[in-house]
C-alpha positions in Angstrom: 38.9 69.0 -139.4 35.1 68.7 -139.1 33.1 65.7 -140.5 31.4 67.9 -143.0 34.7 69.4 -144.3 36.2 65.9 -144.5 33.3 64.7 -146.6 33.5 67.7 -148.9 37.2 67.2 -149.3 36.7 63.5 -150.2 34.0 64.4 -152.8 36.3 67.0 -154.3 39.3 64.5 -154.5 37.1 61.8 -156.1 35.6 64.3 -158.6 39.1 65.7 -159.5 40.5 62.1 -160.0 37.5 61.2 -162.3 38.0 64.4 -164.3 41.7 64.0 -164.8 41.7 60.3 -165.6 38.8 60.4 -167.9 36.9 57.7 -166.1 33.3 57.9 -167.2 34.0 61.2 -169.0 34.4 62.1 -172.6 37.5 64.1 -172.2 40.9 62.5 -172.9 43.2 65.3 -173.6 41.4 66.0 -176.9 42.0 62.4 -178.0 39.1 59.8 -178.4 39.1 56.9 -176.0 40.3 53.5 -177.4 37.3 51.5 -178.6 35.0 54.5 -178.7 33.0 55.3 -181.8 35.0 58.5 -182.2 38.3 56.7 -182.1 37.1 54.1 -184.6 35.9 56.9 -186.8 39.2 59.0 -186.6 41.3 55.8 -187.3 39.1 55.0 -190.3 39.4 58.6 -191.7 43.2 58.3 -191.4 43.2 54.9 -193.2 40.9 56.3 -195.9 43.3 59.2 -196.5 46.3 56.9 -196.7 44.5 54.5 -199.1 42.5 57.1 -201.1 39.2 55.4 -200.2 35.9 56.5 -198.9 34.6 55.4 -195.5 31.4 53.4 -195.1 29.9 53.8 -191.6 27.3 51.1 -190.8 25.0 51.8 -187.9 23.5 48.6 -186.5 22.0 46.9 -183.6 22.6 43.2 -183.2 19.1 42.6 -181.8 17.3 44.1 -184.9 16.4 41.6 -187.7 17.2 43.9 -190.5 20.6 44.7 -188.9 21.3 41.0 -188.7 20.4 40.7 -192.4 22.9 43.5 -193.3 25.6 42.0 -191.2 25.1 38.7 -193.0 25.5 40.5 -196.3 28.7 42.2 -195.2 30.0 38.9 -193.9 29.8 37.2 -197.3 33.3 36.7 -198.6 32.6 38.1 -202.1 30.9 41.1 -200.7 33.6 41.8 -198.2 36.3 41.5 -200.9 34.6 44.0 -203.2 33.8 46.5 -200.4 37.2 46.2 -198.9 38.7 47.0 -202.3 36.9 50.3 -202.5 36.1 51.3 -199.0 37.2 51.5 -195.4 34.2 49.9 -193.7 33.4 50.4 -190.0 30.4 49.2 -188.0 28.9 50.8 -185.0 26.6 48.8 -182.7 24.3 51.5 -181.4 24.0 49.7 -178.0 27.4 48.2 -177.6 29.9 50.6 -179.1 30.6 53.5 -176.7 29.4 56.7 -178.4 27.9 54.6 -181.2 24.4 56.1 -180.9 25.8 59.7 -180.8 27.8 58.9 -184.0 24.6 57.6 -185.5 22.8 60.9 -184.8 25.8 63.1 -185.9 26.8 61.4 -189.2 24.1 61.2 -191.9 20.9 63.0 -192.7 18.9 63.2 -189.6 17.2 60.5 -187.5 16.5 57.2 -189.4 15.8 53.6 -188.6 18.3 50.8 -188.1 20.3 49.7 -189.9 21.6 52.8 -191.6 24.7 53.6 -193.6 26.7 56.7 -194.4 29.6 57.2 -196.8 32.1 60.0 -196.1 35.4 61.0 -197.7 38.6 61.0 -195.7 37.8 64.5 -194.4 34.5 63.3 -193.0 32.4 65.1 -195.7 29.1 63.3 -196.5 29.1 61.6 -199.9 25.9 59.6 -199.6 23.8 57.8 -197.1 20.8 55.5 -196.6 18.3 58.3 -196.4 16.3 60.1 -193.8 13.3 59.2 -191.7 10.7 57.2 -193.7 13.2 56.9 -196.6 16.0 55.0 -194.9 17.1 52.1 -197.1 18.5 50.2 -194.1 18.9 46.7 -195.5 18.1 47.0 -199.3 15.2 44.5 -199.5 13.4 45.5 -202.8 14.5 46.7 -206.3 14.2 50.4 -205.4 16.2 50.1 -202.2 18.9 48.0 -203.9 19.1 50.6 -206.7 19.4 53.4 -204.1 22.1 51.5 -202.1 24.1 50.8 -205.3 23.8 54.4 -206.4 25.1 55.6 -203.0 27.9 53.1 -203.2 28.8 54.3 -206.8 28.7 57.9 -205.6 31.1 57.1 -202.7 33.4 54.9 -204.9 33.1 55.9 -208.5 35.7 53.3 -209.6 33.6 50.4 -208.6 32.8 48.4 -211.7 29.6 47.3 -213.3 30.6 43.7 -212.7 31.2 44.3 -209.0 27.9 46.1 -208.6 26.2 43.1 -210.3 27.7 40.7 -207.8 26.5 42.9 -204.9 23.0 43.1 -206.4 22.9 39.3 -206.7 24.0 38.9 -203.1 21.4 41.3 -201.9 18.7 39.6 -203.9 19.6 36.2 -202.3 19.1 37.7 -198.8 15.7 39.3 -199.6 12.8 38.7 -197.3 9.3 38.5 -198.6 7.1 41.0 -196.7 3.4 40.3 -196.6 1.4 43.4 -196.0 -0.8 43.3 -192.9 -4.5 43.2 -193.7 -6.6 46.3 -193.0 -8.4 45.9 -189.7 -12.2 45.4 -190.1 -14.4 47.9 -188.3 
């Protein structure tokens, strides 16, 4: 066997092994890879169907300040208790979750900033989200954004109570950051 033919055969074998084992590939016999955004999403939809809840997808990046602020909100015990009562919540780190960035682009209304959220039913149908480019609520940091977030939450989970929404509003208000507008540059 010639050297060229041996090399070609080796490349063919390595390529075939990679394709059939799924190493570095997105194919897994039609099943999402464990730990991938798609697997997390499919599992959440199944849990939502079983529990008759909507799914909240949170798209985040642990290096972005507003994402850290939203993570802090979701980590609050009262907030978590209310949201867990009404939703199946999943978080995708756009950098660390395999397939997280693709999920971010596929679920919701177009490109938007970070953080972002999307609410879907157990079939994956969009119920509400954080908004499109320039309108993304991200972390609700003012009265209008809080109202839009709570309205999206109420759309996704109509049985959430006024009292529960008031608790969530108060929690968001305690995490607000005062934003000082930058002065206009002087010519």
